[in-house]
Each structure stands twice: as C-alpha cells, then as structure tokens.
Backbone as CSV, one residue per row, in Angstrom:
resi,resn,N_x,N_y,N_z,CA_x,CA_y,CA_z,C_x,C_y,C_z
1,MET,0.852,-1.191,0.000,0.000,0.000,0.000,0.884,1.236,0.000
2,ASN,0.779,2.068,-1.049,1.661,3.226,-1.163,0.943,4.559,-1.003
3,GLY,-0.353,4.544,-0.793,-1.083,5.786,-0.537,-1.581,6.509,-1.767
4,ILE,-1.290,5.988,-2.955,-1.712,6.671,-4.177,-3.236,6.698,-4.293
5,ILE,-3.875,5.576,-3.982,-5.338,5.505,-4.075,-5.985,6.425,-3.038
6,VAL,-5.406,6.475,-1.834,-5.933,7.369,-0.798,-5.863,8.812,-1.267
7,ALA,-4.681,9.193,-1.785,-4.500,10.567,-2.248,-5.447,10.900,-3.395
8,ASN,-5.619,9.954,-4.314,-6.517,10.196,-5.445,-7.973,10.309,-4.988
9,THR,-8.366,9.481,-4.011,-9.721,9.545,-3.470,-9.988,10.905,-2.839
10,LEU,-9.026,11.389,-2.068,-9.186,12.695,-1.427,-9.200,13.821,-2.459
11,ARG,-8.361,13.678,-3.475,-8.274,14.731,-4.494,-9.555,14.845,-5.312
12,THR,-10.175,13.713,-5.605,-11.367,13.730,-6.458,-12.662,13.938,-5.688
13,SER,-12.602,13.875,-4.372,-13.840,13.988,-3.588,-13.794,15.105,-2.545
14,TRP,-12.850,16.045,-2.706,-12.752,17.113,-1.708,-14.005,17.992,-1.687
15,LYS,-14.705,18.061,-2.810,-15.928,18.870,-2.836,-17.000,18.276,-1.924
16,GLN,-16.989,16.954,-1.778,-17.937,16.324,-0.864,-17.726,16.818,0.561
17,ILE,-16.465,16.925,0.943,-16.147,17.429,2.279,-16.709,18.834,2.461
18,LEU,-16.495,19.662,1.451,-16.951,21.055,1.527,-18.475,21.136,1.587
19,TYR,-19.138,20.450,0.666,-20.596,20.536,0.597,-21.258,19.957,1.846
20,TRP,-20.849,18.754,2.223,-21.461,18.117,3.385,-21.095,18.848,4.676
21,GLY,-19.843,19.239,4.811,-19.407,19.936,6.020,-20.114,21.264,6.202
22,LEU,-20.212,22.047,5.117,-20.891,23.340,5.195,-22.394,23.160,5.384
23,GLY,-22.955,22.146,4.734,-24.388,21.895,4.882,-24.761,21.529,6.308
24,LEU,-24.017,20.605,6.895,-24.285,20.231,8.276,-23.919,21.360,9.232
25,GLY,-22.902,22.128,8.855,-22.545,23.295,9.665,-23.672,24.312,9.686
26,ALA,-24.329,24.507,8.531,-25.469,25.429,8.458,-26.600,24.950,9.364
27,LEU,-26.806,23.618,9.398,-27.809,23.060,10.305,-27.426,23.352,11.755
28,GLY,-26.136,23.218,12.055,-25.666,23.515,13.402,-25.881,24.976,13.776
29,LEU,-25.658,25.890,12.830,-25.864,27.315,13.092,-27.339,27.620,13.346
30,TYR,-28.212,26.941,12.603,-29.655,27.131,12.804,-30.055,26.691,14.214
31,ILE,-29.524,25.556,14.658,-29.834,25.066,15.998,-29.202,25.977,17.045
32,ASP,-28.017,26.517,16.745,-27.398,27.507,17.637,-28.307,28.721,17.808
33,PHE,-28.878,29.170,16.700,-29.750,30.348,16.734,-30.938,30.128,17.670
34,ILE,-31.514,28.931,17.620,-32.629,28.619,18.519,-32.141,28.559,19.961
35,ALA,-30.970,27.929,20.160,-30.433,27.782,21.511,-30.065,29.121,22.136
36,ALA,-29.816,30.132,21.296,-29.429,31.456,21.809,-30.601,32.188,22.444
37,SER,-31.813,31.690,22.246,-33.010,32.337,22.795,-33.658,31.434,23.836
38,PRO,-33.523,31.746,25.115,-34.145,30.934,26.166,-35.658,30.822,26.018
39,ASP,-36.289,31.867,25.516,-37.742,31.840,25.352,-38.170,30.782,24.336
40,ILE,-37.425,30.703,23.227,-37.750,29.705,22.210,-37.554,28.297,22.761
41,ILE,-36.440,28.082,23.481,-36.170,26.761,24.059,-37.277,26.372,25.038
42,SER,-37.693,27.321,25.866,-38.757,27.042,26.832,-40.056,26.657,26.121
43,GLY,-40.341,27.341,25.025,-41.541,27.020,24.255,-41.495,25.613,23.694
44,TYR,-40.335,25.244,23.158,-40.190,23.887,22.641,-40.281,22.858,23.763
45,ALA,-39.688,23.176,24.914,-39.709,22.241,26.047,-41.134,21.954,26.484
46,GLU,-41.969,22.982,26.510,-43.374,22.785,26.869,-44.082,21.888,25.855
47,LEU,-43.725,22.060,24.592,-44.307,21.217,23.549,-43.856,19.768,23.704
48,PHE,-42.554,19.566,23.973,-42.005,18.221,24.074,-42.539,17.452,25.284
49,GLU,-43.020,18.167,26.295,-43.548,17.495,27.480,-44.738,16.601,27.156
50,SER,-45.429,16.928,26.082,-46.597,16.127,25.689,-46.241,14.991,24.748
51,PHE,-44.970,14.895,24.361,-44.551,13.867,23.417,-44.408,12.523,24.124
52,PRO,-44.746,11.422,23.436,-44.469,10.080,23.980,-42.958,9.830,23.951
53,PRO,-42.467,8.888,24.748,-41.025,8.621,24.824,-40.369,8.338,23.476
54,ALA,-41.063,7.607,22.597,-40.470,7.258,21.299,-40.221,8.499,20.465
55,LEU,-41.171,9.433,20.494,-41.011,10.653,19.713,-39.955,11.554,20.325
56,LEU,-39.904,11.590,21.644,-38.874,12.372,22.317,-37.493,11.814,22.008
57,GLN,-37.402,10.486,21.933,-36.135,9.836,21.605,-35.661,10.226,20.220
58,ALA,-36.588,10.508,19.324,-36.229,10.914,17.966,-35.459,12.218,17.971
59,PHE,-35.628,13.009,19.019,-34.888,14.260,19.161,-33.613,14.072,19.974
60,GLY,-33.285,12.823,20.257,-32.030,12.527,20.921,-32.017,12.766,22.410
61,ALA,-33.178,12.873,23.032,-33.234,13.147,24.467,-34.130,12.139,25.157
62,SER,-33.741,11.750,26.359,-34.571,10.848,27.155,-35.347,11.608,28.216
63,ASP,-35.007,12.893,28.376,-35.656,13.714,29.385,-35.878,15.111,28.820
64,VAL,-37.104,15.632,28.997,-37.411,16.973,28.491,-36.520,18.021,29.136
65,ALA,-36.137,17.778,30.397,-35.309,18.757,31.112,-33.998,19.018,30.375
66,LEU,-33.511,18.004,29.672,-32.265,18.175,28.937,-32.404,19.221,27.837
67,LEU,-33.599,19.332,27.277,-33.834,20.257,26.175,-34.044,21.692,26.638
68,THR,-34.052,21.909,27.942,-34.207,23.269,28.459,-32.856,23.954,28.651
69,ARG,-31.778,23.217,28.464,-30.426,23.771,28.577,-29.848,23.960,27.182
70,SER,-29.087,25.026,27.004,-28.544,25.333,25.677,-27.725,24.185,25.134
71,GLU,-26.807,23.639,25.946,-25.962,22.547,25.468,-26.786,21.292,25.221
72,GLY,-27.804,21.059,26.063,-28.661,19.897,25.869,-29.466,20.007,24.592
73,TRP,-29.947,21.210,24.301,-30.722,21.425,23.077,-29.848,21.208,21.839
74,ILE,-28.674,21.839,21.834,-27.798,21.749,20.660,-27.379,20.301,20.414
75,VAL,-26.943,19.645,21.480,-26.456,18.269,21.319,-27.588,17.322,20.923
76,SER,-28.706,17.379,21.638,-29.798,16.439,21.380,-30.347,16.588,19.976
77,VAL,-30.674,17.811,19.585,-31.304,18.019,18.285,-30.296,17.852,17.151
78,PHE,-29.129,18.455,17.280,-28.165,18.392,16.180,-27.646,16.977,15.957
79,VAL,-27.274,16.303,17.034,-26.704,14.957,16.891,-27.721,14.006,16.266
80,SER,-28.981,14.069,16.696,-29.992,13.148,16.161,-30.249,13.414,14.681
81,GLU,-30.265,14.693,14.281,-30.511,15.016,12.874,-29.268,14.785,12.020
82,ALA,-28.106,15.170,12.530,-26.867,14.986,11.778,-26.568,13.510,11.562
83,ALA,-26.950,12.671,12.516,-26.717,11.225,12.377,-27.434,10.673,11.153
84,ILE,-28.620,11.171,10.887,-29.380,10.710,9.722,-28.718,11.177,8.433
85,PHE,-28.335,12.461,8.381,-27.686,12.993,7.180,-26.343,12.302,6.927
86,LEU,-25.587,12.058,7.980,-24.302,11.385,7.804,-24.477,9.938,7.366
87,SER,-25.603,9.330,7.727,-25.881,7.968,7.253,-26.059,7.957,5.738
88,VAL,-26.675,9.024,5.211,-26.833,9.144,3.754,-25.465,9.249,3.097
89,PHE,-24.607,10.113,3.644,-23.245,10.231,3.111,-22.519,8.891,3.192
90,ALA,-22.678,8.196,4.327,-21.971,6.932,4.531,-22.382,5.879,3.509
91,VAL,-23.665,5.836,3.166,-24.125,4.892,2.143,-23.479,5.225,0.805
92,MET,-23.446,6.505,0.446,-22.817,6.926,-0.811,-21.336,6.586,-0.810
93,ALA,-20.662,6.832,0.311,-19.233,6.540,0.399,-18.970,5.042,0.311
94,GLY,-19.803,4.243,0.990,-19.633,2.794,0.942,-19.780,2.240,-0.460
95,LEU,-20.708,2.807,-1.229,-20.878,2.383,-2.622,-19.670,2.763,-3.463
96,ASN,-19.073,3.903,-3.151,-17.929,4.378,-3.935,-16.663,3.540,-3.715
97,ILE,-16.613,2.809,-2.628,-15.407,2.029,-2.346,-15.174,0.961,-3.414
98,THR,-16.234,0.223,-3.768,-16.072,-0.807,-4.805,-17.232,-0.852,-5.794
99,ALA,-18.469,-0.792,-5.285,-19.640,-1.094,-6.113,-19.777,-0.180,-7.319
100,ASN,-19.590,1.122,-7.131,-19.765,2.051,-8.255,-18.710,1.843,-9.341
101,ASP,-17.465,1.640,-8.912,-16.391,1.415,-9.893,-16.582,0.088,-10.620
102,GLU,-17.076,-0.905,-9.904,-17.294,-2.212,-10.536,-18.431,-2.130,-11.549
103,ARG,-19.478,-1.401,-11.196,-20.625,-1.275,-12.090,-20.268,-0.512,-13.360
104,SER,-19.407,0.509,-13.227,-19.049,1.333,-14.379,-17.968,0.709,-15.247
105,GLY,-17.321,-0.340,-14.745,-16.253,-0.981,-15.504,-14.877,-0.419,-15.204
106,VAL,-14.819,0.632,-14.388,-13.525,1.235,-14.040,-12.670,0.258,-13.258
107,MET,-13.316,-0.604,-12.481,-12.586,-1.557,-11.659,-11.704,-2.473,-12.505
108,ASP,-12.159,-2.862,-13.686,-11.362,-3.731,-14.558,-10.042,-3.067,-14.938
109,VAL,-10.114,-1.773,-15.209,-8.904,-1.030,-15.575,-7.972,-0.908,-14.385
110,ILE,-8.550,-0.578,-13.219,-7.740,-0.369,-12.021,-6.993,-1.638,-11.629
111,LEU,-7.699,-2.776,-11.671,-7.075,-4.023,-11.247,-6.105,-4.580,-12.282
112,SER,-6.046,-3.959,-13.458,-5.025,-4.355,-14.431,-3.691,-3.694,-14.113
113,LEU,-3.720,-2.719,-13.207,-2.505,-2.030,-12.777,-1.809,-2.845,-11.685
114,PRO,-0.538,-2.545,-11.422,0.198,-3.316,-10.391,-0.229,-2.950,-8.969
115,ILE,-1.478,-3.281,-8.623,-1.993,-3.056,-7.272,-2.921,-4.213,-6.928
116,SER,-2.786,-4.721,-5.729,-3.612,-5.864,-5.329,-5.025,-5.410,-4.994
117,ARG,-5.932,-6.365,-5.052,-7.312,-6.052,-4.679,-7.395,-5.546,-3.243
118,SER,-6.712,-6.223,-2.352,-6.756,-5.851,-0.943,-6.254,-4.433,-0.723
119,ALA,-5.124,-4.102,-1.361,-4.564,-2.764,-1.206,-5.525,-1.711,-1.729
120,TYR,-6.179,-2.024,-2.837,-7.122,-1.067,-3.420,-8.280,-0.789,-2.473
121,VAL,-8.883,-1.866,-1.937,-10.037,-1.694,-1.040,-9.618,-0.980,0.245
122,VAL,-8.481,-1.350,0.786,-8.005,-0.707,2.021,-7.823,0.794,1.807
123,GLU,-7.181,1.163,0.705,-6.910,2.584,0.467,-8.185,3.358,0.150
124,ARG,-9.099,2.731,-0.584,-10.378,3.413,-0.857,-11.150,3.626,0.447
125,TRP,-11.139,2.612,1.301,-11.844,2.726,2.575,-11.217,3.830,3.427
126,ILE,-9.903,3.850,3.486,-9.223,4.884,4.269,-9.533,6.271,3.711
127,GLY,-9.534,6.397,2.385,-9.811,7.684,1.754,-11.182,8.222,2.134
128,TYR,-12.198,7.369,2.060,-13.549,7.832,2.395,-13.744,7.960,3.903
129,ALA,-13.000,7.191,4.678,-13.041,7.372,6.129,-12.471,8.742,6.507
130,LEU,-11.412,9.164,5.826,-10.843,10.488,6.065,-11.798,11.584,5.599
131,ASN,-12.492,11.337,4.489,-13.516,12.286,4.035,-14.578,12.486,5.117
132,GLY,-15.065,11.382,5.655,-16.094,11.456,6.688,-15.608,12.176,7.926
133,LEU,-14.358,11.908,8.324,-13.794,12.578,9.493,-13.704,14.089,9.267
134,ALA,-13.273,14.478,8.081,-13.169,15.906,7.761,-14.536,16.583,7.803
135,ILE,-15.568,15.890,7.315,-16.932,16.440,7.335,-17.407,16.644,8.775
136,VAL,-17.197,15.633,9.617,-17.641,15.726,11.006,-16.906,16.847,11.733
137,VAL,-15.604,16.933,11.526,-14.813,17.982,12.188,-15.241,19.365,11.705
138,LEU,-15.455,19.508,10.402,-15.847,20.808,9.849,-17.189,21.267,10.405
139,CYS,-18.181,20.386,10.416,-19.492,20.799,10.935,-19.429,21.055,12.434
140,ALA,-18.562,20.330,13.153,-18.405,20.576,14.589,-17.787,21.948,14.834
141,LEU,-16.775,22.288,14.041,-16.131,23.596,14.183,-17.107,24.730,13.888
142,ILE,-17.889,24.584,12.823,-18.848,25.631,12.464,-19.891,25.805,13.566
143,THR,-20.371,24.692,14.108,-21.375,24.755,15.177,-20.817,25.434,16.419
144,VAL,-19.603,25.075,16.798,-18.979,25.658,17.990,-18.670,27.139,17.771
145,LEU,-18.157,27.495,16.595,-17.880,28.900,16.307,-19.165,29.723,16.294
146,GLY,-20.254,29.104,15.844,-21.549,29.776,15.888,-21.974,30.063,17.316
147,MET,-21.698,29.147,18.222,-22.010,29.366,19.634,-21.223,30.535,20.196
148,VAL,-19.950,30.607,19.800,-19.109,31.708,20.264,-19.634,33.040,19.730
149,ALA,-19.970,33.074,18.446,-20.449,34.314,17.825,-21.779,34.769,18.430
150,MET,-22.612,33.818,18.850,-23.923,34.162,19.411,-23.910,34.268,20.932
151,ASN,-22.710,34.169,21.525,-22.553,34.300,22.978,-23.426,33.306,23.754
152,ILE,-23.455,32.074,23.281,-24.227,31.031,23.964,-23.403,30.493,25.132
153,ASP,-23.977,30.549,26.305,-23.286,30.088,27.508,-23.435,28.576,27.635
154,ALA,-22.488,27.853,27.087,-22.508,26.390,27.120,-21.075,25.891,26.943
155,PRO,-20.761,24.739,27.509,-19.396,24.186,27.384,-19.088,23.770,25.945
156,LEU,-18.170,24.477,25.322,-17.849,24.223,23.916,-17.242,22.837,23.709
157,ASP,-16.430,22.389,24.671,-15.787,21.084,24.504,-16.810,19.951,24.505
158,VAL,-17.873,20.101,25.283,-18.929,19.089,25.318,-19.618,19.001,23.963
159,ILE,-19.928,20.159,23.385,-20.588,20.183,22.078,-19.684,19.549,21.027
160,PHE,-18.419,19.937,21.025,-17.474,19.455,20.013,-17.307,17.939,20.109
161,LYS,-17.114,17.433,21.322,-16.905,15.992,21.495,-18.169,15.193,21.167
162,SER,-19.330,15.742,21.476,-20.570,15.026,21.180,-20.790,14.902,19.680
163,ILE,-20.370,15.917,18.913,-20.499,15.847,17.451,-19.473,14.875,16.874
164,LEU,-18.262,14.887,17.412,-17.242,13.942,16.947,-17.675,12.492,17.195
165,ASP,-18.511,12.295,18.199,-18.970,10.942,18.529,-19.847,10.353,17.428
166,LEU,-20.251,11.187,16.460,-21.014,10.688,15.310,-20.144,9.839,14.379
167,TYR,-18.846,10.021,14.463,-17.943,9.411,13.478,-17.954,7.882,13.481
168,PRO,-17.866,7.203,14.646,-17.889,5.733,14.601,-19.126,5.162,13.919
169,SER,-20.294,5.737,14.181,-21.518,5.237,13.558,-21.519,5.476,12.057
170,MET,-20.956,6.616,11.642,-20.840,6.877,10.207,-19.953,5.830,9.543
171,LEU,-18.838,5.491,10.207,-17.948,4.453,9.681,-18.667,3.107,9.574
172,LEU,-19.522,2.822,10.553,-20.245,1.552,10.534,-21.170,1.454,9.328
173,VAL,-21.940,2.504,9.063,-22.850,2.488,7.916,-22.058,2.384,6.614
174,MET,-20.951,3.102,6.516,-20.117,3.042,5.317,-19.576,1.624,5.096
175,THR,-19.131,1.000,6.178,-18.559,-0.342,6.076,-19.619,-1.379,5.756
176,VAL,-20.793,-1.255,6.375,-21.897,-2.187,6.073,-22.282,-2.074,4.596
177,THR,-22.331,-0.845,4.085,-22.665,-0.652,2.668,-21.604,-1.260,1.766
178,CYS,-20.341,-1.072,2.134,-19.245,-1.678,1.367,-19.371,-3.199,1.362
179,LEU,-19.678,-3.777,2.516,-19.838,-5.233,2.619,-21.014,-5.712,1.773
180,LEU,-22.123,-4.994,1.829,-23.291,-5.379,1.037,-23.006,-5.268,-0.459
181,GLY,-22.274,-4.231,-0.845,-21.911,-4.076,-2.243,-21.025,-5.209,-2.725
182,THR,-20.215,-5.745,-1.815,-19.318,-6.848,-2.160,-20.059,-8.182,-2.220
183,VAL,-20.952,-8.390,-1.261,-21.664,-9.663,-1.175,-22.780,-9.762,-2.215
184,LEU,-23.590,-8.706,-2.322,-24.746,-8.742,-3.224,-24.362,-8.541,-4.680
185,ARG,-23.283,-7.764,-4.905,-22.712,-7.590,-6.233,-23.654,-6.870,-7.201
186,ARG,-24.684,-6.274,-6.698,-25.598,-5.466,-7.503,-25.819,-4.153,-6.780
187,ARG,-25.506,-3.061,-7.452,-25.551,-1.753,-6.808,-26.939,-1.432,-6.257
188,ALA,-27.974,-1.705,-7.030,-29.338,-1.392,-6.598,-29.700,-2.160,-5.333
189,MET,-29.324,-3.428,-5.287,-29.618,-4.230,-4.097,-28.825,-3.733,-2.899
190,ALA,-27.580,-3.355,-3.128,-26.747,-2.841,-2.039,-27.347,-1.564,-1.465
191,ILE,-27.835,-0.686,-2.348,-28.472,0.556,-1.884,-29.710,0.241,-1.057
192,GLY,-30.546,-0.646,-1.578,-31.781,-0.998,-0.892,-31.545,-1.564,0.494
193,PHE,-30.615,-2.511,0.593,-30.349,-3.128,1.888,-29.643,-2.168,2.839
194,SER,-28.800,-1.288,2.318,-28.120,-0.305,3.164,-29.114,0.684,3.747
195,VAL,-30.021,1.169,2.903,-31.065,2.081,3.378,-31.956,1.376,4.398
196,ALA,-32.281,0.118,4.137,-33.088,-0.655,5.084,-32.362,-0.805,6.416
197,PHE,-31.058,-0.996,6.368,-30.261,-1.110,7.592,-30.382,0.154,8.432
198,VAL,-30.297,1.311,7.780,-30.404,2.587,8.496,-31.804,2.773,9.070
199,ILE,-32.827,2.531,8.253,-34.209,2.751,8.682,-34.593,1.799,9.824
200,VAL,-34.273,0.527,9.659,-34.599,-0.455,10.697,-33.864,-0.126,11.991
201,SER,-32.615,0.298,11.867,-31.849,0.671,13.056,-32.491,1.843,13.779
202,TYR,-32.980,2.813,13.002,-33.643,3.981,13.589,-34.936,3.571,14.295
203,ILE,-35.710,2.704,13.661,-36.972,2.244,14.252,-36.709,1.419,15.510
204,PHE,-35.722,0.541,15.454,-35.373,-0.269,16.623,-34.999,0.613,17.806
205,ASN,-34.248,1.677,17.542,-33.825,2.572,18.619,-35.029,3.272,19.246
206,ALA,-35.937,3.751,18.388,-37.119,4.459,18.888,-38.026,3.521,19.685
207,LEU,-38.281,2.324,19.141,-39.158,1.381,19.826,-38.517,0.837,21.103
208,GLY,-37.222,0.584,21.031,-36.519,0.081,22.205,-36.513,1.072,23.350
209,ALA,-36.426,2.370,23.012,-36.432,3.405,24.044,-37.818,3.620,24.620
210,ALA,-38.843,3.373,23.801,-40.220,3.626,24.237,-40.788,2.476,25.050
211,ALA,-40.305,1.268,24.816,-40.854,0.090,25.487,-39.876,-0.426,26.538
212,SER,-40.296,-1.463,27.221,-39.445,-2.098,28.218,-39.529,-3.609,28.047
213,GLY,-38.542,-4.288,28.581,-38.522,-5.736,28.453,-37.322,-6.220,27.669
214,THR,-37.164,-7.521,27.601,-35.999,-8.127,26.957,-35.941,-7.824,25.466
215,ILE,-37.085,-7.939,24.788,-37.114,-7.700,23.346,-36.791,-6.242,23.042
216,ALA,-37.355,-5.324,23.822,-37.090,-3.902,23.613,-35.613,-3.596,23.832
217,ASP,-35.029,-4.189,24.855,-33.600,-3.973,25.121,-32.745,-4.514,23.982
218,LEU,-33.147,-5.681,23.455,-32.396,-6.270,22.347,-32.476,-5.390,21.106
219,MET,-33.676,-4.879,20.814,-33.844,-3.993,19.663,-32.961,-2.756,19.785
220,GLU,-32.916,-2.195,20.973,-32.100,-1.001,21.184,-30.619,-1.327,21.043
221,ASP,-30.209,-2.482,21.552,-28.795,-2.885,21.455,-28.369,-3.106,20.009
222,LEU,-29.308,-3.552,19.164,-28.990,-3.834,17.768,-28.976,-2.576,16.904
223,SER,-29.424,-1.465,17.437,-29.469,-0.213,16.682,-28.202,0.595,16.905
224,TYR,-27.552,0.991,15.824,-26.343,1.800,15.991,-26.671,3.202,16.492
225,PHE,-27.924,3.637,16.321,-28.317,4.951,16.842,-28.258,4.984,18.367
226,SER,-28.444,3.846,19.005,-28.431,3.811,20.465,-27.027,3.995,21.031
227,TYR,-26.018,3.908,20.173,-24.640,4.056,20.631,-24.120,5.484,20.442
228,LEU,-24.996,6.391,19.999,-24.639,7.803,19.941,-24.753,8.386,21.341
229,ASN,-23.696,9.043,21.795,-23.622,9.423,23.204,-23.675,10.928,23.448
230,GLY,-24.369,11.658,22.569,-24.445,13.098,22.758,-25.005,13.482,24.107
231,GLU,-26.105,12.852,24.474,-26.726,13.139,25.772,-25.786,12.803,26.915
232,ALA,-25.035,11.716,26.779,-24.121,11.298,27.844,-23.015,12.328,28.067
233,PHE,-22.559,12.978,27.000,-21.537,14.016,27.151,-22.074,15.174,27.985
234,VAL,-23.319,15.554,27.729,-23.921,16.663,28.481,-24.109,16.293,29.948
235,LEU,-24.522,15.070,30.202,-24.797,14.627,31.568,-23.542,14.177,32.301
236,GLY,-22.419,14.086,31.572,-21.180,13.644,32.199,-21.135,12.159,32.462
237,THR,-21.891,11.381,31.685,-21.949,9.923,31.885,-21.404,9.150,30.688
238,TYR,-20.604,9.800,29.864,-20.107,9.151,28.646,-19.280,7.913,28.972
239,ASP,-19.587,6.827,28.281,-18.862,5.570,28.436,-18.224,5.215,27.092
240,PRO,-16.889,5.241,27.000,-16.234,4.939,25.717,-16.488,3.528,25.212
241,ALA,-17.026,2.665,26.055,-17.289,1.283,25.640,-18.264,1.246,24.469
242,ASP,-19.222,2.178,24.435,-20.191,2.197,23.335,-19.500,2.454,22.007
243,SER,-18.587,3.422,21.985,-17.854,3.727,20.755,-16.941,2.570,20.365
244,ILE,-16.360,1.917,21.355,-15.471,0.784,21.089,-16.252,-0.364,20.452
245,ILE,-17.475,-0.605,20.942,-18.316,-1.665,20.367,-18.590,-1.396,18.896
246,VAL,-18.920,-0.145,18.577,-19.198,0.219,17.184,-17.944,0.051,16.330
247,LEU,-16.792,0.465,16.841,-15.547,0.367,16.080,-15.141,-1.093,15.868
248,VAL,-15.412,-1.940,16.835,-15.140,-3.382,16.663,-16.018,-3.935,15.554
249,ALA,-17.280,-3.527,15.528,-18.188,-3.955,14.456,-17.689,-3.456,13.103
250,VAL,-17.132,-2.246,13.068,-16.563,-1.698,11.837,-15.404,-2.572,11.361
251,LEU,-14.518,-2.940,12.263,-13.360,-3.766,11.893,-13.797,-5.131,11.373
252,ILE,-14.787,-5.720,12.018,-15.279,-7.024,11.572,-15.901,-6.914,10.182
253,GLY,-16.720,-5.892,9.990,-17.360,-5.693,8.687,-16.354,-5.430,7.588
254,PHE,-15.333,-4.639,7.912,-14.326,-4.343,6.891,-13.501,-5.577,6.558
255,ALA,-13.169,-6.366,7.574,-12.409,-7.599,7.332,-13.198,-8.550,6.432
256,LEU,-14.499,-8.652,6.662,-15.345,-9.500,5.814,-15.411,-8.957,4.388
257,SER,-15.511,-7.631,4.253,-15.537,-7.015,2.919,-14.256,-7.320,2.165
258,LEU,-13.144,-7.188,2.860,-11.841,-7.420,2.254,-11.699,-8.869,1.802
259,LYS,-12.117,-9.782,2.651,-12.004,-11.212,2.335,-12.886,-11.579,1.143
260,MET,-14.123,-11.086,1.153,-15.057,-11.401,0.078,-14.598,-10.819,-1.255
261,PHE,-14.134,-9.581,-1.240,-13.737,-8.927,-2.473,-12.478,-9.556,-3.066
262,ALA,-11.581,-9.998,-2.199,-10.319,-10.544,-2.679,-10.463,-11.937,-3.272
263,SER,-11.612,-12.609,-2.996,-11.740,-14.012,-3.411,-12.800,-14.273,-4.452
264,ARG,-13.367,-13.224,-5.042,-14.420,-13.451,-6.034,-14.098,-12.779,-7.365
265,ASP,-14.871,-13.192,-8.386,-14.706,-12.588,-9.707,-15.263,-11.173,-9.701
266,ILE,-14.677,-10.322,-10.521,-15.079,-8.918,-10.606,-15.945,-8.709,-11.843
267,GLY,-17.016,-7.940,-11.647,-17.821,-7.517,-12.786,-18.812,-8.543,-13.275
268,ILE,-19.020,-9.612,-12.502,-19.966,-10.650,-12.913,-21.227,-10.544,-12.051
C-alpha cells in the first residue's frame, strides 16, 4: 500500500467534504440560533412534554429537562438530525469504495494495474473514512464557532466531542454498505439493503427506548443509533465502551468485505 489511491480519493472527492461539512454546519448554526433564545427553548420544552417517549427519543433526548439547557438542546437536536444525514453520506461513500467502480467498468482497468485487490479496497476505505472525518470535524467547528459568535453560555468542549462521537456510527454504515456491495454484487440491491439497515436501526432505537422488556432492550442494542452518546456528554456519563463496540463492528465488517472482495470474480 503506497497511498496513491488514498491521495486520489481525497483529491477527487474534496468537494464532498466542503458541501457536506458546510451543509451540516449550516444546520448547526440554525440550531445555535434557537439555543441562543431561552424563550424559544422554553416554548419547545413545553411542547415536548406532551410527546411520547419514542417521539422524544427521535430528538435525541430521554428527558425533556435536557432540552431546556442550551448545550442539551444543541447536542440532542443536532446529533440526532446529523446522524441521519451522515448515514446518507456513509451509504454513498460505501458504494464508492467498490460497487460504483465495478458497475461502471472502471474496476477492470484499475485491477489491471500493479496493485492488489486488498490494497485497493483498504486505500479506498481509508480515503472515504478520512472524508467522513473531515466532514464531522468541519461541521463541529462551524457549530462551535456559531455558539461563540452568538454568545451562547454552554461548554464548547462538550458540544465538540458530542459531534465527533457521530464518526464511529458513520464508519459503521459506510462499512456495512461496502460489505453489502461486495456480497450482493448489484448496486441497486446494495443501496436498498443499506437504506433498510439505516431505517430499521432507527426504528429499533425508537421502539426500544419507548418500550421495556428483553425484546425492547435487544432492539435497542442492535441499533447503531443507540450508541450515539451526545446526551451522555452533556450529563457527564459518557462511556467509551459504546464507541469501542461500534468500532469493533466496523473492523469485523471491513475484514469480511476485504475477504469477500479478494476471493471473487469482478464484474460478474
């Protein structure tokens, strides 16, 4: 692995970083604007008090009281919404690792060059993983700078770290999509199953949070949304074990993608 594929991936996709980072940053600024007005937050808090637990969970909060604090509002609302948008990016990135090039026939040309299949997939994955990291960091910086500009009294480090915590889950969706693209070998099917993975995970998280019992707990554990720890950063209860679990799942998924891609025919 010499880094050429990584560099080329970054060079050809830098606009994605700009567009996605600025877009999510704009969302962060909008949420900052709401958080800058205690009256608006109080109004929303009164509205949320009538929400059932599942709907409240959709806003990333388990307690309405959390939404009455500026940092709680920014983290809960932004993290829950940004997680969905980043899942869309992750699906697109996962397809770009192998499936799109294979479908277009570019993969045949690339693999005729003196580079192994494994090296190619590793470097493509690293390239898009770096893209995702840059997007998360950029939107986090814009959100935090917006707080400074609007004189929002909230711990900036908590906001920044809670947004960075989106990254492991983004990597998971990207890796699952890459694995599906390798196993299913049809771009349309890979897209369908990847989108289903995101939607089912979101539903499992909402239902698991709203209900109680063994099945509800299992549903919540199976949802990658439940491992987002924005609320935990605000409450001071963050447990790195959740992020480690997601990263272990990423490594397993990537290892399977690598093994499958290296041992099958291309373009069939």
